[in-house]
C-alpha positions in Angstrom: 132.6 17.6 -52.2 133.9 14.3 -51.7 136.8 14.6 -54.2 137.9 17.7 -52.2 137.9 15.3 -48.5 139.8 13.0 -50.2 142.4 15.0 -51.7 142.8 16.7 -48.6 142.7 13.9 -46.7 145.4 12.0 -48.2 147.7 15.1 -48.5 147.8 15.4 -45.1 148.1 11.5 -44.4 150.7 10.8 -46.9 152.9 14.0 -46.2 153.3 12.7 -42.4 153.9 9.0 -43.3 156.5 10.4 -45.9 158.2 12.7 -43.4 158.0 10.2 -40.0 159.3 7.5 -42.9 162.0 9.7 -44.3 162.9 11.0 -40.4 163.9 7.3 -39.6 165.7 6.1 -43.3 167.5 9.8 -43.3 168.3 8.7 -39.4 169.4 5.5 -39.9 171.8 6.5 -42.7 173.3 9.0 -41.2 173.8 7.7 -37.9 174.4 3.5 -38.1 177.4 3.2 -37.1 176.4 5.4 -34.1 172.8 3.7 -33.1 174.9 0.3 -33.5 177.2 1.7 -31.0 175.1 3.4 -28.4 171.7 0.2 -28.6 173.8 -2.9 -29.6 173.7 -4.9 -25.6 176.6 -6.3 -26.5 178.4 -3.0 -27.0 176.6 -1.6 -23.9 179.0 0.2 -21.1 181.7 -2.4 -22.4 184.5 0.4 -22.5 184.0 1.3 -19.3 183.7 -1.7 -18.0 187.3 -3.1 -19.7 189.2 -0.6 -18.7 188.1 0.1 -14.9 188.9 -3.9 -14.8 192.3 -3.6 -17.0 193.2 -0.3 -14.4 192.6 -2.2 -10.9 192.6 -6.1 -11.6 195.1 -6.2 -14.7 195.3 -7.3 -18.1 194.0 -11.2 -17.6 191.2 -9.6 -16.3 190.0 -7.1 -19.0 190.9 -10.4 -21.3 188.1 -12.1 -19.4 185.9 -9.1 -20.1 186.4 -9.2 -23.8 185.5 -13.0 -23.2 182.6 -12.9 -21.7 181.2 -10.5 -24.0 181.7 -12.8 -27.5 180.7 -16.0 -25.4 177.3 -14.0 -24.9 177.5 -11.7 -28.0 179.5 -13.4 -30.6 181.4 -10.0 -31.2 185.2 -9.7 -31.0 187.4 -6.7 -29.4 190.7 -5.8 -30.0 191.5 -2.8 -27.8 194.6 -0.6 -28.9 196.4 2.0 -26.9 198.1 5.3 -27.4 200.5 3.6 -29.4 198.6 1.6 -31.8 200.0 -2.0 -29.5 197.3 -4.3 -28.1 196.5 -3.5 -25.0 195.7 -7.4 -24.5 195.5 -10.0 -26.4 191.7 -9.9 -27.3 189.7 -11.8 -29.0 189.9 -11.5 -32.9 191.3 -14.9 -34.4 194.4 -15.2 -35.4 194.4 -14.8 -39.0 191.7 -12.5 -39.0 194.3 -9.8 -40.2 195.3 -11.6 -43.1 191.5 -12.6 -44.3 190.8 -9.1 -44.0 194.0 -7.5 -46.3 192.6 -11.0 -48.4 189.3 -9.5 -49.5 190.0 -6.2 -48.6 188.4 -4.9 -52.4 185.4 -7.3 -51.7 182.1 -5.2 -51.0 181.4 -7.8 -47.9 183.1 -9.2 -45.5 181.8 -11.9 -42.8 181.4 -9.3 -40.2 180.7 -5.2 -39.5 183.6 -3.7 -38.5 183.0 -0.5 -35.8 185.6 1.5 -33.9 184.9 3.8 -31.0 187.5 4.9 -28.3 187.8 6.1 -24.6 189.3 8.0 -22.4 189.8 6.7 -18.7 188.5 9.3 -16.6 191.3 8.0 -13.9 194.4 7.7 -15.9 194.0 9.5 -18.5 194.9 7.3 -21.2 193.1 7.1 -24.5 192.0 3.3 -25.6 190.6 2.8 -28.9 188.0 -0.1 -29.1 187.7 -2.4 -32.8 184.8 -4.3 -33.0 184.0 -6.6 -35.4 180.0 -8.2 -35.3 179.6 -11.0 -37.7 176.5 -10.3 -40.2 174.1 -13.1 -38.8 174.2 -11.7 -35.3 174.0 -8.2 -36.5 170.8 -8.9 -38.8 169.2 -10.5 -36.6 169.9 -7.7 -33.8 168.2 -5.5 -36.1 165.1 -7.1 -36.5 164.3 -7.1 -32.8 165.8 -3.2 -32.1 163.4 -2.2 -34.9 160.2 -3.9 -33.3 159.8 -1.1 -30.6 160.6 1.9 -33.4 158.2 0.1 -36.0 155.5 0.0 -33.4 156.3 3.4 -32.2 155.8 4.1 -35.8 152.7 2.3 -36.2 150.7 4.0 -33.5 151.6 7.2 -34.6 150.6 6.5 -37.5 147.1 5.5 -36.5 147.3 8.5 -34.2 148.5 10.9 -37.2 145.7 9.4 -39.6 142.8 9.7 -36.9 144.2 13.6 -36.8 143.9 14.0 -40.2 140.4 12.5 -40.6 139.3 15.1 -37.9 141.2 18.3 -39.6 139.5 17.3 -42.7 135.9 16.8 -41.5 136.4 19.7 -39.6 137.6 21.6 -42.6 134.9 19.7 -45.3 131.5 19.5 -43.3 131.3 23.5 -42.8 132.0 23.6 -46.6 129.8 21.3 -47.2 126.9 23.1 -45.0 127.6 26.2 -47.1 127.1 24.4 -49.9 123.8 23.3 -48.8 122.7 26.4 -48.1 124.4 28.1 -51.1 122.5 25.8 -53.0 118.7 26.6 -50.8 119.6 30.4 -51.5 119.8 29.7 -55.4 116.0 28.1 -54.5 114.9 30.9 -53.1 114.7 28.7 -50.2 117.2 29.2 -47.8 116.5 30.0 -44.0 117.5 32.3 -42.2 120.4 30.9 -39.7 120.4 28.2 -40.8 124.4 28.4 -40.5 123.8 29.0 -36.5 125.8 26.5 -35.6 128.8 26.9 -38.2 128.3 30.5 -37.2 129.3 29.8 -33.6 133.0 28.4 -34.9 135.6 30.6 -33.6 137.2 30.6 -36.2 137.7 32.0 -40.4 134.4 29.3 -40.9 133.0 30.8 -38.5 133.2 34.1 -39.8 132.5 33.0 -43.7 129.4 31.6 -42.4 128.1 34.5 -40.5 128.4 36.9 -43.4 126.7 34.4 -45.2 123.5 34.7 -42.9 123.6 38.6 -43.5 123.6 38.0 -46.9 121.0 35.5 -46.5 118.9 37.3 -44.7 119.8 40.3 -46.4 119.1 38.7 -49.7 115.6 37.8 -48.9 114.8 41.0 -47.6 115.5 42.6 -51.1 113.6 39.8 -53.0 110.6 40.4 -50.4 110.7 43.9 -51.0 110.7 43.3 -54.6 108.1 41.7 -54.4 105.8 43.4 -52.4 106.6 46.5 -54.8 106.1 44.4 -57.6 102.6 43.7 -55.9 102.3 47.5 -55.1 102.7 48.7 -58.7 101.0 46.5 -60.1 98.4 47.8 -58.1 98.3 51.0 -58.7 99.1 51.3 -61.7 95.2 49.7 -63.1 93.9 52.9 -60.9 95.2 55.7 -63.7 95.0 52.9 -66.4 91.4 52.0 -65.8 90.7 56.5 -65.7 92.7 56.7 -68.9 90.6 53.6 -70.6 87.6 55.0 -69.4 87.9 58.9 -70.1 89.4 57.5 -74.4 86.3 55.7 -74.3 84.1 58.4 -73.4 86.1 60.8 -76.1 85.6 58.0 -78.6 81.9 58.1 -78.3 81.4 62.1 -77.7 80.9 65.1 -79.6 83.8 67.3 -80.5 82.6 70.3 -78.5 82.2 67.7 -75.8 85.5 65.9 -76.5 87.6 69.0 -76.3 86.7 68.8 -72.4 88.1 65.6 -72.1 91.4 66.4 -73.4 91.8 68.0 -69.6 91.2 65.1 -68.0 93.7 62.6 -70.0 96.6 65.1 -69.6 96.3 64.7 -66.0 95.8 61.2 -65.6 98.9 61.0 -68.4 101.0 63.5 -65.4 99.3 61.8 -63.0 100.9 57.7 -64.6 104.3 59.6 -65.3 104.4 61.1 -61.8 104.0 57.5 -60.6 106.3 55.8 -63.1 108.7 58.6 -62.0 108.9 58.1 -58.4 108.7 53.7 -59.2 111.7 54.3 -60.9 113.3 56.6 -58.5 112.8 53.8 -55.6 114.2 50.6 -57.5 117.0 53.1 -58.6 118.0 53.2 -54.7 119.1 49.3 -54.7 121.8 49.8 -57.1 125.3 50.4 -56.7 125.5 54.3 -56.5 129.4 55.2 -56.6 131.4 55.9 -54.7 130.6 58.6 -51.8 131.5 62.1 -51.9 131.3 65.3 -49.8 127.8 67.2 -50.2 128.0 70.5 -49.4 125.7 71.1 -47.4 125.1 75.0 -47.9 124.6 74.8 -51.7 122.0 71.8 -51.3 120.0 73.6 -49.0 119.9 76.9 -51.2 118.4 74.4 -54.0 115.8 73.0 -52.5 114.9 76.8 -50.8 114.9 77.8 -54.9 112.5 74.5 -55.2 109.9 75.5 -53.1 109.9 79.3 -54.0 109.1 78.3 -57.5 106.2 76.0 -56.8 105.2 77.8 -53.5 106.2 81.3 -53.6 103.9 82.0 -50.4 105.3 79.8 -48.8 108.0 80.1 -46.0 110.6 78.1 -45.2 113.1 78.5 -42.2 116.7 76.5 -42.5 118.5 76.4 -40.1 122.1 74.7 -40.9 124.6 74.5 -37.9 128.3 75.6 -39.5 131.0 73.3 -39.3 128.9 70.2 -40.3 130.4 68.3 -43.4 128.6 64.9 -44.5 130.0 62.4 -47.0 127.5 60.6 -49.4 125.8 60.8 -52.5 124.3 64.2 -52.7 121.6 63.6 -55.4 119.9 61.0 -53.3 120.1 62.7 -50.2 118.8 66.3 -52.6 115.8 63.8 -53.7 115.2 62.5 -50.1 114.9 65.8 -48.4 112.9 67.2 -51.7 110.3 64.1 -50.8 110.3 65.4 -47.0 109.3 69.0 -48.4 106.8 68.0 -50.4 104.7 66.1 -47.6 105.0 68.9 -45.7 104.1 71.1 -48.4 100.8 69.4 -49.0 99.9 69.4 -45.2 100.8 72.7 -44.0 98.3 75.4 -43.5 98.8 78.8 -45.5 100.2 80.8 -43.3 102.5 78.7 -41.1 105.6 78.0 -42.1 108.1 74.5 -42.5 111.5 74.2 -41.1 114.5 72.7 -42.2 117.1 72.1 -39.6 120.8 70.1 -40.0 121.9 69.3 -36.8 125.2 67.0 -35.7 125.5 65.0 -32.8 127.3 62.3 -30.8 128.5 60.9 -34.4 125.2 61.8 -36.6 123.6 64.0 -38.2 120.2 65.0 -38.4 118.2 66.4 -41.2 114.5 67.1 -39.6 111.9 68.5 -42.1 108.7 69.6 -39.7 106.0 70.9 -40.5 102.6 72.1 -38.8 100.1 70.4 -40.0 97.2 67.9 -37.9 99.7 65.3 -37.6 99.2 61.3 -38.2 97.6 59.0 -35.9 100.0 57.1 -33.4 98.8 53.5 -34.8 99.9 54.7 -38.1 103.6 55.9 -37.7 105.5 52.3 -37.7 103.7 52.0 -41.4 105.0 55.1 -42.8 107.8 54.9 -45.1 106.3 51.8 -46.5 105.9 51.7 -50.2 102.1 53.5 -51.5 100.9 53.5 -48.0 98.8 56.2 -47.3 97.6 57.3 -43.7 93.2 57.1 -43.8 91.6 60.6 -43.6 94.5 62.1 -45.8 93.6 63.9 -49.0 96.1 65.6 -49.9 97.5 63.9 -53.6 100.3 61.9 -53.2 101.7 58.1 -54.2 102.8 56.9 -50.9 106.5 56.8 -51.9 108.1 59.7 -50.7 108.6 58.4 -47.1 109.5 55.4 -49.0 112.1 56.7 -50.8 113.7 58.8 -48.1 114.2 55.8 -45.8 115.6 54.0 -48.6 118.2 56.9 -49.2 118.9 57.2 -45.6 119.5 53.1 -45.1 121.6 53.8 -48.1 123.9 56.5 -46.1 124.2 53.9 -43.3 121.1 56.0 -41.5 117.6 55.6 -40.4 114.5 57.7 -40.8 112.7 58.8 -38.1 108.6 60.0 -38.3 107.0 61.3 -35.8 104.1 64.1 -34.4 105.9 67.1 -32.6 105.4 67.6 -28.9 104.5 71.2 -29.7 101.9 70.4 -33.1 102.6 69.4 -36.4 104.5 66.5 -37.4 108.5 65.7 -38.3 110.7 63.2 -40.5 114.0 63.3 -39.6 116.7 61.6 -41.7 119.4 60.4 -38.6 123.0 59.8 -40.7 126.3 59.1 -39.5 129.3 61.5 -40.5 131.2 58.5 -42.0 128.7 57.3 -44.7 129.0 53.3 -44.9 129.9 52.4 -48.9 
């Protein structure tokens, strides 16, 4: 993380410094003559002053302007007319032109030559101003003129460095918090909403922290439920295994005639154990990835459920009400298993001669699949615990392992819905799967 910090910080700082430095260098390289002409105090307003003196006070006054500038700034000036003739004598040394011709091949002359033109606003005549600035004078001016830009550049670099530091910290600190949260999650020491402060940010890192908090909470719930399921499974498996051991021990000591009577008991215990393991596996499979959702034919699904009820309980009446035009996407096998478990519970508690109702209706973007029996119902204080694995309300004598409602609830949650359990106002018990019409994948 530290290397990432310095790489980001160094990249920002270096990019800013390079851009600023190159901008200055390119600006000076491309506009050096213009920079001197516009910024040098010896050349400032010289054409305007000279033209005004020349047109109003004559050539001598204009010559005095050039000589005053030379004495003050050591700059020689020559002014030419449109015809190429000197307008005044100027301040060039008499042998300057000959010296320039003689040293034309040399790379560096003892002065810097600059030219600019100026058009008189009164007469409209254009004058060419030729300047010769000695290099010592120009270098001294450069040192003084660069002091302010360099100071401004230094201040800008300090400010931009601070900005880069803050920007880099705003990126690396949240990443460091996320790294710590990932480490805690891997060590199963994750605290829910540990990234609440980071999640309050209104940027991509805040969104990532929110998603991570939800993921951490979901993983903790899954780990907790799996641990609880493992404890419950261990507890529930002990009873049939213990009964099998007792039956086997009795069979070993019994006479052949008595041993034959024990075989049905052993078979029943094996069947119970097989049913329990089957329901445990069904509950565990609901946490696996079920694949893509697909359209569910509710008519075909209710037909299968009717056939299963008729096969196991030929005398039981099952009333099915399916609202026409309902379309549902999901996982047919998972939904069939959930409804089958709800029907099995209803069959255990429905008195003889009373019907079981299966109602499928849609309302407000949801679909409700309700299984209602006419049994004794469940005590109100136990309704909240129904649906937990291996929980059975006290006083129930019907066979079961307490996994049917847990499977139904997990299937509803897998479809993005919920399981609602309540005592029906007209008597009996109602178990309702409420699913969204657009199933969450």
